[in-house]
C-alpha positions as a Python dict, from the first residue, in 0.01 Angstrom:
ca = {
    (1, 'M'): (0, 0, 0),
    (2, 'P'): (81, -364, 85),
    (3, 'S'): (-18, -604, -187),
    (4, 'R'): (-305, -845, -132),
    (5, 'P'): (-173, -1189, -33),
    (6, 'V'): (-275, -1500, -222),
    (7, 'H'): (-406, -1779, 0),
    (8, 'A'): (-434, -2140, -105),
    (9, 'R'): (-791, -2270, -115),
    (10, 'D'): (-731, -2644, -126),
    (11, 'G'): (-974, -2719, 158),
    (12, 'T'): (-707, -2857, 388),
    (13, 'V'): (-661, -2759, 750),
    (14, 'A'): (-368, -2812, 985),
    (15, 'A'): (-428, -3085, 1240),
    (16, 'R'): (-570, -2945, 1565),
    (17, 'E'): (-839, -3043, 1808),
    (18, 'D'): (-1167, -3111, 1628),
    (19, 'T'): (-1342, -2845, 1832),
    (20, 'E'): (-1194, -2517, 1955),
    (21, 'S'): (-1327, -2281, 2216),
    (22, 'L'): (-1402, -1938, 2075),
    (23, 'T'): (-1549, -1628, 2227),
    (24, 'G'): (-1855, -1805, 2358),
    (25, 'G'): (-1890, -2049, 2067),
    (26, 'T'): (-1726, -2342, 1887),
    (27, 'M'): (-1558, -2393, 1553),
    (28, 'A'): (-1552, -2757, 1443),
    (29, 'L'): (-1384, -2943, 1162),
    (30, 'Q'): (-1628, -3041, 888),
    (31, 'Y'): (-1562, -3296, 615),
    (32, 'V'): (-1660, -3388, 262),
    (33, 'A'): (-1498, -3651, 39),
    (34, 'R'): (-1453, -3640, -336),
    (35, 'Q'): (-1374, -3914, -587),
    (36, 'P'): (-1278, -3823, -946),
    (37, 'I'): (-1460, -3938, -1257),
    (38, 'F'): (-1256, -3987, -1576),
    (39, 'D'): (-1340, -3987, -1946),
    (40, 'R'): (-1192, -4220, -2209),
    (41, 'T'): (-877, -4006, -2232),
    (42, 'L'): (-843, -4042, -1850),
    (43, 'R'): (-909, -3672, -1801),
    (44, 'V'): (-1098, -3575, -1484),
    (45, 'V'): (-1443, -3448, -1584),
    (46, 'G'): (-1611, -3450, -1245),
    (47, 'Y'): (-1589, -3533, -876),
    (48, 'E'): (-1851, -3733, -689),
    (49, 'L'): (-1901, -3563, -353),
    (50, 'L'): (-1954, -3797, -58),
    (51, 'Y'): (-2091, -3736, 290),
    (52, 'R'): (-1835, -3772, 567),
    (53, 'T'): (-1842, -3708, 943),
    (54, 'R'): (-1478, -3793, 1018),
    (55, 'P'): (-1142, -3785, 836),
    (56, 'T'): (-1123, -4160, 774),
    (57, 'G'): (-1374, -4424, 670),
    (58, 'P'): (-1723, -4387, 522),
    (59, 'A'): (-2007, -4222, 708),
    (60, 'T'): (-2330, -4386, 819),
    (61, 'V'): (-2615, -4215, 636),
    (62, 'T'): (-2944, -4215, 827),
    (63, 'D'): (-3118, -3949, 618),
    (64, 'D'): (-3030, -3914, 249),
    (65, 'D'): (-3152, -3555, 218),
    (66, 'V'): (-2969, -3435, 529),
    (67, 'A'): (-2653, -3598, 393),
    (68, 'T'): (-2698, -3424, 57),
    (69, 'F'): (-2759, -3085, 219),
    (70, 'S'): (-2449, -3136, 433),
    (71, 'V'): (-2241, -3215, 123),
    (72, 'L'): (-2375, -2910, -59),
    (73, 'Y'): (-2314, -2692, 244),
    (74, 'E'): (-1949, -2792, 270),
    (75, 'A'): (-1889, -2769, -106),
    (76, 'L'): (-2067, -2440, -163),
    (77, 'V'): (-2021, -2251, 162),
    (78, 'D'): (-1731, -2363, 377),
    (79, 'L'): (-1487, -2495, 117),
    (80, 'G'): (-1611, -2314, -192),
    (81, 'L'): (-1695, -2489, -517),
    (82, 'E'): (-1367, -2389, -684),
    (83, 'S'): (-1167, -2554, -406),
    (84, 'T'): (-1384, -2865, -405),
    (85, 'V'): (-1413, -2952, -776),
    (86, 'Q'): (-1211, -2680, -956),
    (87, 'Q'): (-1362, -2638, -1304),
    (88, 'A'): (-1515, -2987, -1317),
    (89, 'R'): (-1873, -3077, -1230),
    (90, 'A'): (-1981, -3188, -885),
    (91, 'W'): (-2172, -3518, -881),
    (92, 'V'): (-2420, -3517, -593),
    (93, 'N'): (-2666, -3780, -470),
    (94, 'V'): (-3028, -3665, -472),
    (95, 'S'): (-3364, -3812, -378),
    (96, 'P'): (-3697, -3748, -552),
    (97, 'A'): (-3810, -3552, -244),
    (98, 'L'): (-3509, -3320, -266),
    (99, 'L'): (-3571, -3260, -636),
    (100, 'E'): (-3939, -3194, -577),
    (101, 'G'): (-3850, -2939, -309),
    (102, 'G'): (-3609, -2758, -542),
    (103, 'G'): (-3300, -2829, -331),
    (104, 'H'): (-3096, -2900, -646),
    (105, 'R'): (-3123, -2533, -742),
    (106, 'L'): (-2872, -2447, -471),
    (107, 'I'): (-2605, -2515, -733),
    (108, 'G'): (-2606, -2399, -1094),
    (109, 'A'): (-2704, -2647, -1364),
    (110, 'D'): (-2368, -2602, -1537),
    (111, 'R'): (-2173, -2714, -1228),
    (112, 'V'): (-2345, -3035, -1121),
    (113, 'V'): (-2466, -3383, -1218),
    (114, 'L'): (-2757, -3502, -1004),
    (115, 'E'): (-2724, -3870, -912),
    (116, 'L'): (-3068, -4019, -855),
    (117, 'L'): (-3038, -4266, -567),
    (118, 'E'): (-3101, -4631, -646),
    (119, 'G'): (-3399, -4650, -409),
    (120, 'A'): (-3608, -4417, -627),
    (121, 'G'): (-3890, -4626, -775),
    (122, 'P'): (-3993, -4578, -1142),
    (123, 'T'): (-4326, -4401, -1089),
    (124, 'P'): (-4508, -4168, -1333),
    (125, 'E'): (-4454, -3887, -1083),
    (126, 'L'): (-4078, -3947, -1086),
    (127, 'A'): (-4075, -3950, -1466),
    (128, 'D'): (-4250, -3610, -1474),
    (129, 'L'): (-4007, -3478, -1213),
    (130, 'L'): (-3705, -3587, -1417),
    (131, 'R'): (-3845, -3417, -1726),
    (132, 'T'): (-3889, -3096, -1527),
    (133, 'V'): (-3539, -3105, -1375),
    (134, 'R'): (-3374, -3176, -1710),
    (135, 'G'): (-3587, -2904, -1864),
    (136, 'E'): (-3419, -2665, -1619),
    (137, 'G'): (-3084, -2759, -1774),
    (138, 'Y'): (-2965, -3011, -1514),
    (139, 'L'): (-2792, -3338, -1599),
    (140, 'V'): (-2926, -3649, -1422),
    (141, 'A'): (-2745, -3976, -1360),
    (142, 'L'): (-2912, -4303, -1268),
    (143, 'D'): (-2704, -4442, -981),
    (144, 'D'): (-2619, -4813, -932),
    (145, 'F'): (-2832, -4930, -1223),
    (146, 'E'): (-2879, -5303, -1268),
    (147, 'V'): (-3039, -5453, -1577),
    (148, 'G'): (-3382, -5589, -1489),
    (149, 'D'): (-3416, -5397, -1161),
    (150, 'G'): (-3737, -5229, -1281),
    (151, 'R'): (-3584, -4890, -1359),
    (152, 'D'): (-3541, -4954, -1733),
    (153, 'V'): (-3829, -4714, -1805),
    (154, 'L'): (-3611, -4430, -1671),
    (155, 'L'): (-3327, -4486, -1917),
    (156, 'D'): (-3473, -4242, -2170),
    (157, 'L'): (-3511, -3974, -1899),
    (158, 'V'): (-3151, -3945, -1780),
    (159, 'D'): (-2814, -3832, -1917),
    (160, 'V'): (-2582, -4084, -1749),
    (161, 'V'): (-2625, -4445, -1635),
    (162, 'K'): (-2389, -4576, -1367),
    (163, 'L'): (-2309, -4948, -1374),
    (164, 'E'): (-2153, -5094, -1060),
    (165, 'L'): (-1891, -5343, -1171),
    (166, 'P'): (-1909, -5588, -875),
    (167, 'A'): (-2282, -5640, -945),
    (168, 'I'): (-2214, -5756, -1303),
    (169, 'P'): (-2107, -6117, -1368),
    (170, 'A'): (-1759, -6166, -1512),
    (171, 'G'): (-1753, -6124, -1889),
    (172, 'R'): (-2101, -5967, -1903),
    (173, 'L'): (-2009, -5598, -1889),
    (174, 'S'): (-2029, -5546, -2268),
    (175, 'A'): (-2381, -5692, -2275),
    (176, 'H'): (-2493, -5466, -1991),
    (177, 'V'): (-2348, -5158, -2160),
    (178, 'A'): (-2532, -5250, -2480),
    (179, 'V'): (-2863, -5281, -2292),
    (180, 'V'): (-2846, -4936, -2134),
    (181, 'R'): (-2691, -4754, -2431),
    (182, 'R'): (-2918, -4478, -2567),
    (183, 'P'): (-2850, -4180, -2797),
    (184, 'G'): (-2718, -3897, -2583),
    (185, 'V'): (-2679, -4115, -2273),
    (186, 'A'): (-2329, -4171, -2130),
    (187, 'V'): (-2239, -4495, -1952),
    (188, 'L'): (-2023, -4478, -1639),
    (189, 'V'): (-1859, -4789, -1495),
    (190, 'E'): (-1781, -4750, -1126),
    (191, 'K'): (-1583, -4946, -865),
    (192, 'I'): (-1299, -5025, -1105),
    (193, 'E'): (-1014, -5167, -897),
    (194, 'T'): (-770, -5326, -1143),
    (195, 'V'): (-613, -5248, -1479),
    (196, 'E'): (-792, -5554, -1621),
    (197, 'Q'): (-1130, -5412, -1517),
    (198, 'L'): (-1044, -5077, -1674),
    (199, 'T'): (-943, -5252, -1997),
    (200, 'E'): (-1272, -5444, -1996),
    (201, 'A'): (-1474, -5128, -1937),
    (202, 'M'): (-1292, -4949, -2219),
    (203, 'A'): (-1353, -5241, -2454),
    (204, 'A'): (-1721, -5253, -2355),
    (205, 'G'): (-1760, -4896, -2483),
    (206, 'A'): (-1813, -4718, -2151),
    (207, 'D'): (-1772, -4340, -2160),
    (208, 'L'): (-1679, -4263, -1799),
    (209, 'F'): (-1482, -4445, -1531),
    (210, 'Q'): (-1450, -4433, -1152),
    (211, 'G'): (-1296, -4647, -880),
    (212, 'F'): (-1014, -4727, -640),
    (213, 'F'): (-788, -4816, -935),
    (214, 'F'): (-754, -4443, -996),
    (215, 'T'): (-775, -4316, -638),
    (216, 'R'): (-968, -4361, -318),
    (217, 'P'): (-1198, -4077, -209),
    (218, 'Q'): (-999, -3779, -85),
    (219, 'V'): (-1134, -3621, 233),
    (220, 'L'): (-1135, -3240, 244),
    (221, 'S'): (-1182, -3053, 568),
    (222, 'T'): (-1240, -2700, 684),
    (223, 'R'): (-1337, -2525, 1004),
    (224, 'S'): (-1700, -2423, 1009),
    (225, 'I'): (-1841, -2151, 1229),
    (226, 'P'): (-2209, -2192, 1326),
    (227, 'A'): (-2437, -1911, 1224),
    (228, 'G'): (-2648, -1741, 1491),
    (229, 'T'): (-2979, -1920, 1525),
    (230, 'L'): (-3170, -1601, 1600),
    (231, 'A'): (-3063, -1429, 1280),
    (232, 'V'): (-3111, -1748, 1076),
    (233, 'L'): (-3468, -1789, 1193),
    (234, 'A'): (-3537, -1419, 1145),
    (235, 'V'): (-3421, -1435, 783),
    (236, 'L'): (-3622, -1750, 717),
    (237, 'T'): (-3933, -1586, 860),
    (238, 'R'): (-3883, -1263, 666),
    (239, 'L'): (-3807, -1444, 343),
    (240, 'H'): (-4151, -1600, 348),
    (241, 'D'): (-4307, -1254, 362),
    (242, 'P'): (-4401, -1162, 1),
    (243, 'T'): (-4360, -791, 81),
    (244, 'A'): (-3991, -829, 174),
    (245, 'E'): (-3760, -597, -20),
    (246, 'P'): (-3391, -672, -92),
    (247, 'A'): (-3292, -396, 153),
    (248, 'D'): (-3492, -570, 428),
    (249, 'L'): (-3323, -901, 357),
    (250, 'A'): (-2976, -744, 352),
    (251, 'A'): (-3047, -580, 687),
    (252, 'L'): (-3154, -910, 839),
    (253, 'V'): (-2853, -1099, 705),
    (254, 'G'): (-2633, -821, 840),
    (255, 'T'): (-2752, -880, 1195),
    (256, 'D'): (-2525, -1185, 1223),
    (257, 'V'): (-2161, -1162, 1120),
    (258, 'T'): (-2117, -1533, 1051),
    (259, 'L'): (-2431, -1556, 841),
    (260, 'A'): (-2317, -1246, 650),
    (261, 'Q'): (-1978, -1409, 597),
    (262, 'K'): (-2134, -1727, 463),
    (263, 'V'): (-2364, -1538, 225),
    (264, 'L'): (-2077, -1332, 83),
    (265, 'Q'): (-1848, -1634, 68),
    (266, 'S'): (-2114, -1840, -106),
    (267, 'V'): (-2193, -1576, -367),
    (268, 'N'): (-1827, -1514, -443),
    (269, 'S'): (-1726, -1881, -454),
    (270, 'G'): (-1960, -1995, -731),
    (271, 'F'): (-2283, -2046, -537),
    (272, 'A'): (-2479, -1811, -764),
    (273, 'A'): (-2268, -1858, -1079),
    (274, 'L'): (-2197, -1484, -1096),
    (275, 'Q'): (-1951, -1334, -1341),
    (276, 'H'): (-1805, -1084, -1092),
    (277, 'R'): (-1747, -1045, -721),
    (278, 'V'): (-1999, -868, -505),
    (279, 'G'): (-1906, -590, -267),
    (280, 'S'): (-2190, -566, -17),
    (281, 'L'): (-2462, -767, 151),
    (282, 'H'): (-2729, -570, -34),
    (283, 'Q'): (-2573, -656, -369),
    (284, 'A'): (-2535, -1019, -266),
    (285, 'V'): (-2902, -1047, -167),
    (286, 'V'): (-3018, -877, -486),
    (287, 'L'): (-2807, -1105, -705),
    (288, 'L'): (-2896, -1418, -508),
    (289, 'G'): (-3268, -1348, -506),
    (290, 'S'): (-3505, -1439, -225),
    (291, 'E'): (-3543, -1802, -330),
    (292, 'R'): (-3171, -1883, -329),
    (293, 'L'): (-3119, -1688, -11),
    (294, 'R'): (-3399, -1887, 152),
    (295, 'Q'): (-3236, -2208, 35),
    (296, 'L'): (-2895, -2098, 159),
    (297, 'V'): (-3022, -2008, 505),
    (298, 'T'): (-3223, -2329, 522),
    (299, 'L'): (-2903, -2509, 431),
    (300, 'L'): (-2727, -2343, 724),
    (301, 'V'): (-2999, -2465, 957),
    (302, 'L'): (-2992, -2821, 824),
    (303, 'A'): (-2613, -2828, 850),
    (304, 'G'): (-2636, -2770, 1224),
    (305, 'A'): (-2636, -2395, 1284),
    (306, 'T'): (-2618, -2300, 1651),
    (307, 'G'): (-2638, -1977, 1846),
    (308, 'K'): (-2361, -1745, 1964),
    (309, 'P'): (-2344, -1500, 2254),
    (310, 'P'): (-2581, -1214, 2166),
    (311, 'E'): (-2347, -943, 2297),
    (312, 'L'): (-2068, -1035, 2056),
    (313, 'S'): (-2307, -1013, 1762),
    (314, 'R'): (-2450, -686, 1890),
    (315, 'Q'): (-2102, -535, 1920),
    (316, 'A'): (-2034, -639, 1562),
    (317, 'L'): (-2345, -449, 1460),
    (318, 'V'): (-2226, -140, 1648),
    (319, 'R'): (-1893, -147, 1465),
    (320, 'A'): (-2066, -189, 1129),
    (321, 'E'): (-2307, 97, 1198),
    (322, 'M'): (-2027, 324, 1323),
    (323, 'T'): (-1810, 258, 1018),
    (324, 'S'): (-2104, 347, 795),
    (325, 'A'): (-2181, 662, 998),
    (326, 'L'): (-1816, 776, 991),
    (327, 'L'): (-1798, 734, 614),
    (328, 'A'): (-2087, 981, 587),
    (329, 'A'): (-1921, 1220, 835),
    (330, 'Q'): (-1585, 1210, 654),
    (331, 'S'): (-1725, 1257, 303),
    (332, 'D'): (-1749, 1596, 134),
    (333, 'G'): (-2083, 1500, -16),
    (334, 'A'): (-2344, 1244, 79),
    (335, 'P'): (-2210, 891, 14),
    (336, 'S'): (-2407, 673, -221),
    (337, 'R'): (-2624, 393, -89),
    (338, 'A'): (-2371, 146, -229),
    (339, 'D'): (-2091, 313, -31),
    (340, 'H'): (-2302, 302, 286),
    (341, 'E'): (-2362, -70, 230),
    (342, 'S'): (-1993, -133, 165),
    (343, 'A'): (-1893, 55, 482),
    (344, 'F'): (-2140, -150, 685),
    (345, 'T'): (-1999, -469, 532),
    (346, 'V'): (-1639, -368, 607),
    (347, 'G'): (-1727, -286, 969),
    (348, 'L'): (-1916, -611, 1014),
    (349, 'M'): (-1644, -824, 856),
    (350, 'S'): (-1376, -660, 1072),
    (351, 'T'): (-1500, -864, 1370),
    (352, 'L'): (-1445, -1201, 1204),
    (353, 'D'): (-1115, -1260, 1381),
    (354, 'A'): (-1303, -1262, 1713),
    (355, 'F'): (-1557, -1511, 1576),
    (356, 'T'): (-1309, -1745, 1407),
    (357, 'D'): (-992, -1719, 1617),
    (358, 'L'): (-803, -1674, 1289),
    (359, 'P'): (-607, -1378, 1149),
    (360, 'L'): (-842, -1129, 983),
    (361, 'A'): (-642, -1132, 657),
    (362, 'E'): (-684, -1509, 631),
    (363, 'V'): (-1059, -1496, 689),
    (364, 'A'): (-1097, -1202, 448),
    (365, 'A'): (-916, -1395, 175),
    (366, 'R'): (-1173, -1677, 206),
    (367, 'L'): (-1451, -1428, 131),
    (368, 'S'): (-1310, -1338, -212),
    (369, 'L'): (-1400, -974, -153),
    (370, 'D'): (-1322, -725, -426),
    (371, 'D'): (-988, -546, -388),
    (372, 'R'): (-1140, -222, -257),
    (373, 'L'): (-1317, -394, 31),
    (374, 'Y'): (-1028, -628, 103),
    (375, 'D'): (-776, -343, 121),
    (376, 'A'): (-1010, -137, 339),
    (377, 'L'): (-1066, -431, 573),
    (378, 'V'): (-708, -557, 601),
    (379, 'H'): (-495, -251, 520),
    (380, 'H'): (-740, 28, 620),
    (381, 'A'): (-693, 180, 275),
    (382, 'G'): (-918, 438, 109),
    (383, 'P'): (-1224, 615, 255),
    (384, 'L'): (-1377, 287, 372),
    (385, 'G'): (-1055, 184, 541),
    (386, 'Q'): (-1017, 523, 707),
    (387, 'A'): (-1370, 500, 847),
    (388, 'L'): (-1291, 155, 985),
    (389, 'R'): (-959, 272, 1130),
    (390, 'T'): (-1132, 560, 1312),
    (391, 'T'): (-1389, 316, 1450),
    (392, 'L'): (-1120, 83, 1582),
    (393, 'E'): (-918, 370, 1729),
    (394, 'Y'): (-1228, 493, 1909),
    (395, 'E'): (-1290, 146, 2055),
    (396, 'A'): (-931, 127, 2177),
    (397, 'A'): (-907, 484, 2316),
    (398, 'A'): (-847, 503, 2691),
    (399, 'D'): (-887, 880, 2741),
    (400, 'D'): (-1171, 1128, 2709),
    (401, 'D'): (-1004, 1346, 2442),
    (402, 'R'): (-1227, 1237, 2158),
    (403, 'D'): (-1358, 1418, 1853),
    (404, 'D'): (-1721, 1521, 1897),
    (405, 'A'): (-1815, 1397, 1550),
    (406, 'V'): (-1669, 1055, 1625),
    (407, 'V'): (-1852, 1037, 1957),
    (408, 'E'): (-2175, 1130, 1779),
    (409, 'A'): (-2114, 860, 1519),
    (410, 'Y'): (-2066, 607, 1797),
    (411, 'L'): (-2386, 706, 1978),
    (412, 'T'): (-2577, 691, 1649),
    (413, 'A'): (-2427, 349, 1578),
    (414, 'V'): (-2532, 213, 1918),
    (415, 'R'): (-2886, 337, 1866),
    (416, 'H'): (-2914, 191, 1516),
    (417, 'A'): (-2755, -138, 1622),
    (418, 'D'): (-2999, -169, 1910),
    (419, 'E'): (-3287, -100, 1673),
    (420, 'R'): (-3167, -374, 1436),
    (421, 'W'): (-3121, -616, 1723),
    (422, 'D'): (-3461, -541, 1875),
    (423, 'A'): (-3625, -575, 1534),
    (424, 'I'): (-3503, -930, 1475),
    (425, 'A'): (-3555, -1034, 1835),
    (426, 'G'): (-3928, -1006, 1769),
    (427, 'Y'): (-3931, -1280, 1503),
}
């Protein structure tokens, strides 16, 4: 059996047109910038993630929360957290409204520092909110703090205070560090541009350092495929139904191949802080939970999800259903529910080359599937791979000499796929 290739996940993409024509859809380059944060030994301990809409220059932010969701979307879904920040923490700008809505829970508390934007006023409600967020295990940084700006009352409610060097008069950095210093609170000096400024910040007793002296923000890019609007809205609607079971949610996610891809990719790339890879949509939904799945799908919508031709998605469903049906037909005994789910996933994922205009092996590697699913999908290995191979051979057959059991599996698949499609079309 061919060995599984190792693909680099550095977030870079070869230069091409920003938008490509696909089978009835588009795949556009998306961007996020990162700037490292160093400790006193000049070791990278985090990356501040910055909103970008193009490969060069800063972006104009018109809505702070939309910008934050876009950054999270790129870091968690398209690029993957490991590619974006490796083992360090992601530093992400947040507003009080985003915290109140629970948007910060999209990323695990052990992987992020939440930077409270400078426009957040020191109200009793904000103080209570910060206590709640930190009680959940999250670290909070007070961004662009200036002594005497009215936010001093928040100093005891955060874990990091960021001082912007240009805003501090020459020779006054030590005094400002002394004012904000609290037990358990780290001081970060940002916008360091010269070795003299770094020396001054070190001497002032700062704990963390950031600025152009070390490096300018590095822009990462990836090609993002829009998830089908119909399936996205169907999942959102169903998720708000308190009677929804994990099997129902998995079925809804499975109605759109790109949404299914993003859910699997997100779970396996650190989105849910799992200790092992998942092998099916059902398992992913169970491990994510309805709340995180709702947040993830909402994130897809806010990041600009658009629709795709319905027929392409329906054909993907037919292939997934047929692969699942053939696994049952080829097994000596009744396959387990987990095997059924895995066969459906393999069949669904096998259409990703048509949706992405990329080699299937390359797309599959981005999903971080377990070896059994990857080998079935790419190499047609094992019972799952054999079921997929039979499905593909049936699709490509040009004569009428076909096995009756395979024909029956196809007809069953078409019926079940139509039922799934009709079910979500009603939402």
